[in-house]
N, C-alpha and C positions, 0 to 999 in steps of 0.2 A: 628342163630349165630349173635351176636351183632358186629357191625363193629369195635367198640373199642377193641374187643378181637383179631382182625385180625392184621396181620402185614400190612405194607404200600403197599407192592407188591400184597398181596392177596386182600386187599381192593380195589386197583385200577383195578385188574382183575375182581373182582365181579361186580364192578360198570360198567366196560366195557361190560360185558355180560348182565347186567341188561338193559343197554341202547339199546341193540339189540332186546329185547323182545317186542312183542306187548302186548296190555293191557290184553288179555285173559291169555297169557302165563305167564305174571307177576303175575296175580292173582293166577294161578295154582301153580307157584313157592312159592309165599308167603304162600299159604295154606299148601303146603308140609313142608315148614320150620316151620310153627306154630304147625304142628302135629308131628314133629320130636322130639324124646326123648332128654332131656338135657344130655349132657356128656362133658367131658373135651376135647375130641377129636373133630376135625372139623367135621361139618356135611358133609356127602357124599350123594349127591342127586342121587336117582336112576333114570335111564331112564324109560320112559313109558313102554317099553318092559319088564322090571323087575317087574313092579307093577301089570301088567294085565296078565291074562291067555291068551293062544293062541287064544281062542275063543273070549275072550273080545277084544283083539287086533284087530281081524278081524272086529268085529262090530264097534270098534272105527274108524277104517279106512273107514267103510261105512258112519259113522257119518260125518267124515271129507270130504267125497265126496258129502255130502248134501243129502244122501239118507234118506227117511222116514223109520220108523220101518217096514212098510209093504214092502218097497223096499229091505231092508236088509234081511228080512225074506224070500222073494222070491228068492233072490240071494243065500242064504245060505241053503234053503230047511228046515227052522225051522219055528215055529209059531211066530206070532207077540208078544204074551205073553212072550215067551222066550227072544225075542229081548228086550222087555221092561224091563224085570228083569235084563238082562245083561247091559243095559244102566244105570239102577239104580246103579248096582255094580260099573261100570266104573266111574260114577260121584262121587260116595262115595270114591273110591280108590284114584282118582286124586285130590279130594278136590275141585271140581268145581261144578257149578250149571247149566251150559247150554251145549248144543251140540257144540255150537261155541267154547267154552272154551276147550272142548275135542280136537277139531281140532287144536287149538292153541297149546295145549300140545304135539301133535304129530309132529308139526313143530318146537317146541322149542328144541334147542340143550341141554337143562338142565332139561326139565321137568321129 
């Protein structure tokens, strides 16, 4: 959504939220906005919990804890290959490229 289409109050609020985001969360938010379909209504960003399945969210939390695929697999009693596939899905769904950006999305109030 372009800032020129927003009212002054909405623009100020969006800028205030933007200033609180770290770099990874800002990139994730920008990617989500770029992937959002065009419409006349304001964009509504979905929380990470709405974008990921329950299992993907568990794995994303493991990523945020700094666990390796092997560590996540052992903790969840699944194979490393399954974790790897879930990580790929998580990255694609969140529009990010790294595990650190996934962690930032989980910390972000608007991801």
